[in-house]
C-alpha angles and dihedrals in degrees: 000000000000093000089070096053096093094051091045090053089048091052091051093050094048093048090048093054093048091048089063094050102035096050097040084088091099090053093047090047088057092047091047090056095044102036108020091037098229123150125244096264093048091048091053087066086080088069089047093051091051098044097040091055090046089050096049096044094044091050094048100037105032096084098050105028089109087067091058093040128243094251093051090047091054093047090051090051092051092049091051095050092047088062091044092057092053090047091055093048095051097033097055097183141102090255089055089052091050090051092045093055090046089056092044089052093052092047095045092050088059092045096047095045089051097044096047091047093047091053088066090054094046096051133057105197140039091249092051089046092051093047095051092042092051092046093051092046090047091052088049089059091051087057089053090050090052090053090061090059099032096058097046089049087072097045117118130187091209100041115047090189097053092095090068090073088077088076091063089055092048091048088055091051090050090052091052090047090051093053093046092051092045090058096044115099121222131170109224097172091111092067101045107129123236120235098304120134124237088255091055090048091052094046088049090059092049091049089062088071089067089070111093089216091057093047093052091044091053089052091050093050092047093051094045096050090045087059100040098043093044091057097038097048095049103035095092090052090045091053092050102040102033105027091034095228119160114265096253093045092047090058094045091050090056086066087075088070092051093046090048090051091050093050092045092054094048091049090048090060089058097041093055088065089067107023136041116261091238093056092049095049095044091056091044094053094047091051091046092054090047090054091053093049096042102040108036096064089058093057094069093069096048121103114172118202139173095015107191100154141000089272089066093058115103113255092236089067088064096046106057096054088058086080083086090074090064104037091044100083095051102079102045093041098051090044092051094045093055099038090049089055093055131071113263092244088063095053097091093049091045091049088051091057091043092052093047094055093038088057091049091050092048097051095042092048093047094047093048092051091044089053091047090050090055098042107031103019130258095268091074101028095090092058085080089074090072090073099058091038092054092048091046092055089057093045093053092064090053090049091051092055093048098047090051090065118096124231096033094168 
């Protein structure tokens, strides 16, 4: 379907740009502690600002985004975040960072609702849906990996404000993305609503929660994002405070997690052609829990010093982020399994619910680990992830049974 190539490229570019901004929260948490002199619990409010705005917008907009149009929703999100980047550059304060991530959350909610819904219109089978979903999420992780090198490129030992220039570069990327999307053509006639009112659309989204499959899916998404975001947001701080890596190196090393997540999601799209999604995710979760138990105890005895190159970095700093390879397939696969089981006209509402509970999981996970960092020390904070991973493993089996049933809606 060559006619869909431009809009697919546009989706990839937009998701890539938002990956850089959305998941720079761990970097900005570190900068807030080091430059704006906040404590760990205060800095975790950046995650709250991002996720609370995602939650509110997804809840309010998810049911009637088709009325606005997916392309218009994405353009609105890009325009908002362009202004947010300029605000951060000129504001140069922790409050500016809070406002930026609030704006990013609003914009990303519009982008994600649009992208996930458009995937259903651009594919015609569950396998095609899974493949495109995994590819987009994998590309998202590459954007995150770039963030871990883009931000440190602007660090300066003599100018503590030099890092803010990165937001001018990101604003330029957003502007390019806006123009590319504006010029891309996409037929949205398939998702035009009938004569329902906004109230009926909203109630229709809430009624989805009466489906046992949707309830279990929401639990799975919540538990996964709690795990992933908790690790991703605090890994730069963990590298600096526990492994004693220099600030710039600690951020760059966190890119290993994002690269691992990207590779894991791309591989997942291929593995699902040969193995069931449940088998893949069960193995991934067991290996992930093993990594936490086996690797974290070894970090307490590491003390890096005189880091001149990557060869001077302790091996253990490379090992823990590899957990990304194994947690990576979870999110796109469970999303694809459930969305493929629902009619296409329910995808926007379902994505709204998904995004709401993903945001809740992200902010709760990040704040718990931030609190553990402050009260028990970072060396033991990541053990918390064993709880949501264990519960998720159980929930996946329930989800498998429910999605196998016909006539879900």
